[in-house]
Residue, then its C-alpha position, 0 to 999 in steps of 0.5 A: m869869820d876866822q877866831v875870835r876872841w870876843r868880849a862877854s859880857y860878864g868881862t871874859l874872854t872866850p873863844q867864837e868858832s869860826y863861821q861860813r854863813v851864805d844868803l840865798k835871794l830869789t827875785r822875780e819882777w812883772n810889770i803891768a803898765s806903767q807898776k812895777m811887782e818884785l817879789a823875792a824868796i832870801i833865805q839867810n845862812a842858808i847851807h850851814g848850821s846856826y853859829k854865834s855872833f859876838y857873845q854867845d848867847n846871839e846864835f843866828e839860825r836860818r831865816a826866811f822871808l818874803q819880801f813884795r816891792l810895789t812902785m807906782d809912777 
């Protein structure tokens, strides 16, 4: 995102630096009988450091999640 001026919570316009964000998702699926299982590793903001979004106090850092999904027919 390019540099933008966002209205801060205290009513003034403050410039926010531009940032880039890359999310990664690695997924593995299994089919066992009539069930489908999926395991995913998700990393948000994987490459770059933290950035501020909309307000100076809203800092988004790297986050990691595991997701498991089970579908039964």
